[in-house]
Structures are given as C-alpha cells and as structure tokens.
N, C-alpha and C positions, 0 to 999 in steps of 0.2 A: 166500757171495755178498756182495759189497760193497753197501752201501745205495745205492739209486738216488738221484741228486741231482735236485732240481727247480730248473730254471734258466730265467730269463726274460732274453732278450737283445734289445737294440734297436740299430739304427744310426741315424745322423743323418738327419733327414727331408729329402729333396731338395725344393728350393724349386720350386713349381709355376709357374714363369715361363719354362720352356724345356726342351729335351730333355736327357736324361742324356748325360754325356760320360765319357771313361775315368777322369777323376778321381773321379766318383761310383762307378764300378764298382770302383775300388781298394778303397774302404771296404766296399761290399756284398760283394765277393768275400772280403775278409779276414774279415768277420763270418760269412759263409756257411760258409767252411771250418771255422771254430771250432765253429759250430753242428752241422755234419754230423759232425765228430769226436766231439762230446759224444753225439750220438745213436748213433753207431757203438759207443760204449762202454756203451750201454744206459741213458744218462741221459735224463730228460725235459727237453728243451730247446726252448723256444718262441722264435720269432724274429718280433718285432713291428716293423712300420715303417708309414709313411704319408707322404703328400705334405703339405708345409708350404704351406698354401693361402691365407694371408692377407697383407695389406700393401698399401701404396700402389703398389709396382711391379706387382703383379698386377692391381690395379684399372686402372692406366694401360695395361697390355698388353692387357687385355680391351677397353678403349675403342678402342685403335688397330685392333683386328680387328673392331670393331662387334659384339662379343659381350657378353653379361652375364658378370660374374665367375664365376658358377656354371657357365655353358656353357664358359668358357675353362678353368677348372681341371679340369673333367671330361675335356676333350679331352687335357690334359696328363697327367692321371692314367692314362688309357688307354695313352698312349705309354710312360710310366714303367713301368707294370706289364708291358707287352709286352716292353720291353727287358730288364728285370730277369729275367723268365722265360726269355728267350732266353740269358741268361748263367747259367741254372740256379740262380738265387737262390731258395732254398726258404723263402719267408716262410710263417709260420703264418697271418698276415693282412697285407695291405697296404691301409691305410685312408686317411683324409684328416682333416686338422685342422678342416675345415669340416663338422662333424658335430653332431648333436644331443647326443651323448655329450660331446663336447669343450666345447660351449657350457655344458652343465650343470656339468661339472667345473671349468671356468674360473670360473664364478660362485661355485661352492661354495668353491673355494680362496680366491678374493678375499674372500669373506665371512669366512672363518676368519682371514685376515690382518688384516682390519679389527677383528675381535673381539679379536685379540691386540695391538691398538694398533701394528701393523706397517705401517700405511698413513698417509702424510702428504699433504697437498695444499698447493700454493702456486702462485703465478703466475710464469710465465717468459715471456721475450721470444724470439720465433723469427722466422726469415725467412718471408715470406708472399708467395705469387704473387697479385698483385692481379687478374690477368686470369682465372686458373683458380680463384680463391678457395680456395687450398689452401696449408696450411703445408708447408714444404719441408724435407725431411731434407738433411743435408750433401751427399749424393751427387746430389741434384737441383739443385745450384747449381754453376756453373763461373765462373771468372774468371781474372784475372792474379795470380800469386803475389806477395804483398807483399814477399817476401824476395829472390827472384832474378829476378822479372819474367817468369817463364815463363808463357805463355798457356795457356788451356784446362785449368786445374787445378781439381780438386774443392774443395768447401767446407771440408774439414777438414785436408788435408795436400797438399803439393806432391810429385809423383812425380819431379820433376827434382832439387830440392835437398834434399828430405826434411823441410822445415820444416813444423811444425804450427801451426794458427791457428784462429780462429773464422771462420765464414762472413762475418761483418761486416767482417773484415780484408781480404777479397779486393778487388782493384782491378777496377772495372767488372764486378761480379757480375751474372750473368743466370740466370734459371730455365731449365733445359734442357727444361722442358716447354712453356713458351710463348715463351721468348726475352725476357720482360719483366724489368725490374730489380726484384728483390725489395724489399719494404718490411719494417720491423720491426713486429711485432704481438704483443700480450700475450694470454696464455691461461692458464687454470688447468689444472695437470697433477697427476697422482697418482703418488706415489713409494713404493716398498717400502724400509723402513728397514733396509737391509742391515747397518748397524753394530750393530743389536740382536743380531746373531748372530756378533759378532767372536770371542768365546770358543769357541763351538761350532764355528765354521769352523776356528779354529786347531787344535782337537783333531781335527777331521775330516781336515785336510790331513796330520796326523802319523800317521793311523791305518793307513797302508799301502794305502789304497784307490786311491791314484794312483801313477803312475810317478814315480820320483825327480825327473826333469827337470820334470815338470808340477807336482809338489808345491813344488819350489823357486821356480818362477815365481809360483804363487799366493801363496806366503809373502811374496814381495816386495810384491805388491799389498796384502796384509793389513798389512804393516809400515808402509806409507804411510798407512794409515787408510782404512777402507771408506766409500764414499759412497752416498747414497741413489740408488736406481735408478728411473728414469722408466719406469713401466709403462703409460702412457696415450698416446693419440694423438687428435688432433682430426679430426672429419669434414670433408670426405668421406673415408672410409677403408673398405676391405673387411676386415671382421673382426667380432668380437662386441662389442656395446655393453656398457659398464660399467653395472651395475645402479644405479638411482637417480641417473642423470646424463642430461644432454641433449647429444647429439651427441659423446659421448666413447666411445672404443673401447679395448679391450685392445691394447697393443703386441704385434706378432706374436711377439716373443720371450718373452712371458708364456705365451700359449696353445700355442706350438709344443711345448715339452717336456711340457706337460700332455697333449699329444696322445699321448704314450707310454701314459699311464694310460687315456685315453679309448679308444684303439685296442685296448688289452688288454681293457677292459670289453666292447667290441663283439665281440671274439673269444669271450669267455666266454659271451656270449648264444647262441653257435652251437655251442660245444664244452663238454665236461664238465670245466670248470676253475672252481675257487673263486676269485673275484676277490680276496677279502680275504686268502687265504693268501699272495698275492704282494705286496700293496701295504699291508697293515696295518702299523702301527708295530712290532708284535712279530713280524712275519713271519720265519720261519727259512729261506725260500727264497733263492736267489741271484739278484741282479739286476745286469746288466752293460750299460754303454753303450759302443758303439764310435763314436768321433767323430774329426774332424780337429782339428789343433792351433789352427786359427783360431777355434774356438768354445769353447775351454777355460774362459774366464771365465764363460760362461753355465752350463755344466754343472758347473764346479768350485766356484763361489761362489753364484750366484743360485739355482740349482736346489736344492742341498741345504738352503739356508736356507729356501726356500719350503716344501720338504717337511717340515722340522722344525716350522715354524710351523703347518703344516696337519695335524700328527699323522699323517704318512705315513712309510713307511720310506725310507731313503736307499740309494743304490746300494751293492752289494758291491764293485764296482770300476768305474772309468772307464778305458777303454783308448783311448789317443790315438795316432794315427798322423800321419806327416808328409804333405807335399804330394806330388803326382805331377808330375814333370818328364818331358819327352820329349827324348831326345838331349841331355841335360845342361842344358836350358834350360826356362824357363816355356813352357807350351803356347801356341802361336801360330797364329792363323787364317791369317795370310799365309804361314807356312811349311808349313801343312797338318798341324801337330802338335796342333791343338785338334780332337781326333777324337771325334765323337759315337758313342755306343754303337751306334746303328743303322747308321752308316756302317761301323764295324768289322765288324759282323755280316754285311754284304753281301759281304765279302771273305774273312773268316777265321772259323774255328771258335772258339767261346768258350772251350773247354778250353785252347787255346794260351795265351790271356792269363791265364786262371786259374792255369796252371802257372807262367808267368813271374812273375806277382805273388807267388805262394807262394815261388818261389825267391829273391825279393828281400826279402820282408816279415820283420820281426822285432818284438820287443817294445818298441822305442824309438820316439821321435817324429821320428827322422831322415827326411828326404825320400827318396822312392823314385823312381829314374830308370828310365824305359822307354827303353832304348837299342834302337832298332829293328833294327840290325844284329846285336846280341847276342841279341835276341829270336828272330830267325830261326835263328841258329846254335844257341842253347841248346835250343830246342824240337826242332829236327831231330836234334841230337846226343843229347839225353837221352831224349826220349819215343820217337822213331822209331829212333834208332841204338842205344839201349841197352835200354829196357823192351820195346817191341813186337818188337824184334829177337829176343828170347829166345823169344817165342811163335811167331813166323814161322819161325824156324830149326827148332824142334822139331815144330811141327804137321804139316808135310809128311810127315815120317817116320811119325808116328802114324797119319795118314790113309791113306797109301799102303800101309804094310806091316802095320798092326795094326787095321784097320777102325775107326779113331778111338777105340780103347779103350786106356786107360793100363795100365801094368804092374800085376800083382797083387803085386809085390814091389818097393817103392820103397826103394832103398838110400840111401847117403850120409846116414845119420842125423846125423853130426857137422855136415855142411854145413847141413842143414836146421835143425838146432838153432841154429846161428849166426843164421839168418834169423829164426826165431821168437823167440829171446831178445832180439832188438833191439827188440821190441815196447815194453818198459817205457821205454826211453830215448826212442823216437820219440813215445810217448804224452806223456811229460813235456814234450817240445819243442812238440808241438801245444798242450798245455794252456797253456804259457807264451807262446803266440803266436810262438814262434821258428820260424816256418815254414821260413825259409831253411836252418836247421840240420837240420830234419827232412828236407827234400828232399835235402840233402847226404848224410845218412845213408842214405836210400833209394837214391840213385844209387851210393853206394859198394857197396851190396849188389848192385845191378844189374851193376856192373862185375865183381863176384865171380861172379855167375851166368854171365855171358858168358865169363869166363875158364875156368870149369868146362867149358863146352861146347867152347871152343876146345881145351882140353887133351885132352878125350875124343875129339874129332873123329868124331862119329857119321857124317858124310858119307863118311869113309874106311872105317869099319867096315862100313857098309851095303853095300859092294861085295863083301863076303864073307859068304855066308849062315851061316857058322859063328858069326858075331858078332851074329846077329839079336836074341838075348835082351839082349845088352849095349846095343845100339842102343835097344831098347824101354825099358830101365831108364834110360839116360842122358836120353832125351827126356822120359820121365815125371818124372824128377827136375827137369829144366829147367822143365817146365810147372807143377810144384808150387811151384818158386821164383817163377815168374812170378805165380802166384796170390797168394802172400804179399806180393809187391811191390804188386800191385794193391789189396790190402786196405789197405795203408799209404797208397796214393795216392788211394783212393776219395773222401775228403773234398775233394780238390783237383780231381779229374777225374770228375765225375759222368756225363758222356756216354760217355766212353771206358770207364768202369766197367760201364755197362749192356751195351755191346758185348762186353766181356770176360766178363761173366756169361753172356751168350748162348753164347759160344764154349766156355767151361769147363763150361757146364751146371750151374752151382751159384751160390749166393749168396756174395758177397764180404762176409764179416762178421767183425769183430774177435773176436767171442765164439768162433768156431770156427777161429781162426787155426791151431791145432796139429793139426786134423783133416785129414790128407792125403787127396788124391784117389787111392784105390787101386782098381784094376780098375774104373775109372770111364769112362763113355762121354762123349765130347766131341761137340760139333756142328762142322759144317764151319767151318774157319777163314776169316775174311774180314779184310781189312786194318782194323785198329782205328783207325788215324789215319795221315794221309799227311803227307809233308814239306811245309813251307811254301816256296812259290816267292817269292823276294825281289821279283820283278816284281809280284806281287799286293800286297805291302806298298807298293810305289811307287805303284800305282794307287789304293790307299786314301788315301795322302798327297795325291795330285793331286786326288782328289775332295773332300778336306777343305779345300783351299786356298780362302780367301776374301780378296779384295783389301781390305785395311784402308786407311782414309783415311790418307794420309801425314801426317807431322807438320806442323802448320800453320806452324811456324816455318821449314820448308824448302820450302813450296809456291811461295813467291815469291822470286825471286833477290834482291829488295831486302832480304830478311831475312838474307842471307849477310854475315858480318863480314869485314873486311879484316885484313891483318897488322898494320896500325896499331891497329885496335880490339883485337886480341888482345894487343898489346904493352902495353896499359894494365892488363892483369891481372897482379897481383903474386903469384906462386905461390911459397911458401916451405916449407921443411921445418920442421915443428913437432914438439916433443917434448911428449907429454901427461904433465903432472906431477901432475895431480889429476883424479879423475873420481867423480861421485856421481849417485845417482838424483835426479830432480826430483819433488818431492812433488806429487801430484794430476795428474801428466802420465804417460800410459800409454806414450809413445813416446820421451820425451826423456831424454838424459843431460846433466848440466852438467859441462863439461870446462874445465880450466885448461891452456892450451897455451903453452909457451915458444917464442918466435920469435927467440931470440938478441938481437941489438942492438935489435930492435923491441919487446922486453919480452914480458910475458905477456898473453894475451888470454883472456877468457871466451867460450866457444862453446857454444851450446845445439844439440845434434845429435840427430836422430830415429833413433838406432841402438840404442835400449834392447833391442829384440827380438833383436839380433844380437851384442851384446857385453856382458859383465859389467863393471862399473866397475873391479874389481880387475885384470882382464885387460888393461886399457888403459894402466895406469901404466907409464911408461917407453917407450911405443911411439913411433916416429918415423912421421910421416905427412905428406901434402901438404895445405897450407892456402892458401886465397885470403886474402891478408893485407890487401888494400886494399878489401875490401867495406865499404860504408857500414854502420855499426852499426845494428842493428834492435831496436826495443823490442818484446818479446814479452810474453805474459801472465805468463811466469815469470822475466822479467829481460831484460837487454840481451845480445844475441849479437853478438860482435865479429869474426866471420869465418865461414868455411865449410870443412869438411873435404871433400876430394875422395875419392870412393868409386866402386866399380863393383859390378855385380850387378843384382838385381831385387828386387821387394817380398818375395820369399821369403827372400832372403839378400843382405846387403850386405857388402862387404869394403873395409877401409881400403887405400888406395894407399900403399905404403911404399917408401922409397928403398933402394938397395943399401947394404951395409955400408960404413962409412967416412964416410957423410954425418953432418951434425950440425945441430942446431937453428939456424934462422935463415938457412941457405944458400938462395940464390935458385935457383929451378928455371927453366931456359931450354930 
C-alpha cells in the first residue's frame, strides 16, 4: 500500500463586498476537483478557505447599506457559503479573516517581522478626502488622463491609452466617495523590507514550486530590484489595528493570506489535526495554493518572504490559473455575461459547469473561455449523449428481462482491462491539473463503450429468446464500463455520481476500480442528467443583463469629433527597433520606434504584461506620431501605440506585409 499523503489546500479568499460570480467558481471548481481526486486516491486532503473581510471598500459598502461592517460581512459570508455549497465545493472549513485567530496571527507575525528588523517606517504623502477625512487609494480617485485627456479614469492608469501615472498627475481629480477634490497629506506608514529576502526568493522561484510562466514573471520583478511593501493603512479603516500604534491598521493584503493559517487553526480546534504538523518550518506535509494570475505577486513574493521571516513553512506549490472570459470577451454586465453564481443556479445544474470547466482547464496560466454555445453542445454530447447513454441503453434490458440483476459471468476481459488500465494515465493528468486531457481520455473510453454496444446490438438480439444470455452479458459489460467511467468522473461530477451510485447500488471508489459488478442487483434506473435547453441559457443571460452607464464621452453629441478633428491625427507605421523593461515600473516597457523620415521616438507603453521586450524587436505597428510629448515619472514619451483588446490581453495593431516604417495611415 502506498503511503497516504497529508495535503493542505487553499484557494484565494473571495472578497466580502459582493456575490460570487462564475469567475470565482472557476477557481473553486478547479481546486475542488483536485481535492476530490486526492481523497478518491486515499490521501488526506484538507481544503481551507475563507472570506477576505477587511478594507476600505467593505467599510464603505457597509456604510452605504446602513450596516455595521460586521453585519455586512456576515451577510456576504452566508451568501458565499450557500453558493459554494450549491456548486458542491467541499470545503473542510469556510471561515473569515475577521476572526480572533486571524487577529492574533497577524499580530504574532508582525512582531516576528519587527524582531527580525524586517519592518521600516517612514512618512509618505497621499491623496486625502477632506470631506470624508479619509486617505484615498488610487481606485477611489478619478479624473482626466494627463496623457490622452480621456475622462473618468482611475488614479493609477488610463484604460483608454494605457498610460500609468500618480494620482497627483490626474487633471481635475475627484474623490469618487464624496466628489471633493483630494488634497495631499502626510502620514507615517510601515513597510516590510522585501529586499531583505532577495536571495531566498531567487532560490524559491527556481525551486520548481511555481509554473514556468509564473517563475519567469517573478524573476523579472526580482531582477528590477525588490521594493519595500507598504503593509499599513490609516484609519478610518475596517481591519486589525497594528500593535503599539494609534489609528494604524494592517493592510488587507497582509492579513488576508495569514487567513489561511488562522482558518486552519480554527479547523484544528474542531477536528483531530495537529496544527504544527502542517505549518511548522520543518513540516513534511504538502501545502498548495490555487490562485488567479492577478495576485501572483502577493503569493509568489510577499507571502513566502513573510513566512520565512516568521519561521513558518512555505508552500509546496502555487497553482496559478488564468482569467475567465465568456464568449471570447471579458465578462460584461450589459451583455449579460457577468453571471452571478446564484443566477446560474436558478437555471442550470452545477455539474454542467463543473464538467465544462474541467474540459477546458489545464496546468497553465492561460485564460479559460466559457463559450455558451459550445457549453450547451459539449454537455449534451458528452455527458448525455455518451456517458449517460451507456447506462440508459443497458438498464432497460437488465430491468425488463433480468429483474435488475447483472450477469454472473461478465465477459470481455480484454475490453474491461483497457478501461481499468487507463487509471494510471488519468490519475497522472488529474494530479498535474491537466483536467482537459483527463476528460478527453475518459470521453475516448466512453466512445469505445458505445461502439461496443452498437456492434453487439442487444436490441436486435433481444427479439430472439435464444440470445437472452448474450443480451444479459452485453448489458452487464456495458454497465460495468459505465461504472468505471463514473469513477474517473466522480471528482468532476459529484451530484451525478451520487445518482449513479444509487442506480448501481455501489460506491464509486478508485480503490475498487477493478472489482467488477458480478451477479449484482441494481436499483431502478432514473435519468442521471438531462439535456441543456439553449433557451434556458438565453434566459440566464437576459436575467444577468444590467444596463451599464454609457461612456461619458458619447453621452453628449457635443463630444463627437468631426472629420476635420480626425484629420489632425497623424497615424504612422512604426518599426520597433529597441525594447526594454522600465525599472521600478510594473506595467511599462521603454520602446524605441523608427518612424521613417520622422526619425526615431521613445515611447513608454503599458504593455509589459502582454509582451516580452525581445518579442517586439522588428515588429511593425501603428503609432500616433503627432501626440504632444509627455513627461512621465520614467522619462519622456513621444507618441502612442494603437492597440486593441481589454485589460486581460492587449494586441498590437499591425499593417499588412509590404508596409514600411514611416508610411502614413489614412
């Protein structure tokens, strides 16, 4: 018998300021499938999660509903727990970061950081709302972009032209909380000295703990030089007060990952698990975090450094997934593709989406697209048309002619061995989170089972009583093949598996995969899952539609430009002749662009997350050549690249072959 593994798994903590949507469910389903697989293999696998319950956004949301922050987060916690449960997410515990355990652990870890001289303090200047008496994060400030003059842009970057800047650079900035013009105010803040762990983090990134794409991204940040991390916020703030300070609070991103530890301690108080076996520095258990690619820096740099300073163990692995898109685009409330988990559950079974996600998920950080037309087709074709079809075709004969009892002589040993011997490969694919390949392998087996039944034609043989034994054997083989398929699919389809177990009158367990059902009594067959009606999906989309405020620049006809206005824009084809990272800038690349007779220009462009510098050399693209040069923190930018896409992925606009640098675009 192989040694049982002891595994602790977490997924990112959903923020307690709104309902769960299908993007949240992608991560929870991915994690849950992996956890259920580990348990099916006999491993001890705990799944810990919680609501991320602190921060200014939650404080303001509670105020807007005339609730205390505690009342507000408790109502959200109830919603989150209910939705996750309806998607069959089998948490060992689902807790909250606003807990006694998390307060104590946050203080304990902060004290260890101070003792190790990993905390610095200094005064910084921030935007301040004079009416609300509140320091403002970048997302609470809006104004006109200083680069392209687009209105209604946030305080850190422009969604129109991609420029990055300080909130103080905005034209006509306003607080989105009060509408007042922010002032600049000084305050003392506390910083974690991340650079103290430069060497340890370099080793950590090379250790194989991370996917190659993630390790490469983190290596870029390390090569630029690590910066101190601000871990404090000024009151008023909903969170934990920093010990020995007045009106200073831990930044939500400090106590949120500590919530993994605190939630597990809470679980250990109720169950027979030794906390230190899982979190001590010398622990030999396995620890895995499932997260989205937007929070890699917190989990891949800050978190391991804090754990090292605190003499706690670091994760065995961090599993990063991409964003969820719907119908090839970012989720949209106006199009009805920003779908809440609760809205989905009003219309469709959770197993449908679990299956579709599994059929798309892999071990990379690539984005996952929920194509709703493909969703309907794939569920109906695979689950109903292939897997359930095996059971429904065979069950009727067993019930009608054999009193719901399987044959005492199940032949086709070679075929059955093909199915059982696939176990090792499918196990490896589940382990590696290559769920799409695992599903593909299972469906290939389902095709083979259906082909076997088609070839044997029990419905033809049943017309002749001389072939009664053959019909019994064929259908018994078919149902044994169905059972093997359902064992493989059980981590993905928990609800359907329960119904299959009732019908088969047995447990679907990986450990008894090879134990065939011989002379075995079945229960009455009932449809295990029904086809999706495309009209139901359309109803879900209609219910999800919310009219979003139109672009302020198009609400008034006076904002429309004339052809004369447009003719002032000089769009040229540019050749990127040099590209490099911009030190201390997370989003910018410094480009040298050849515009032919206009010479070369330096352009600072916020495309670092979308292109590597070396991939841009020699590329032709479209450039606004007569844009007024703009002085930025990192130098002068002398033009703008034209791009398409959204915040998850931007694409350079490139001319057809034959174009050359400097050509005018008309």
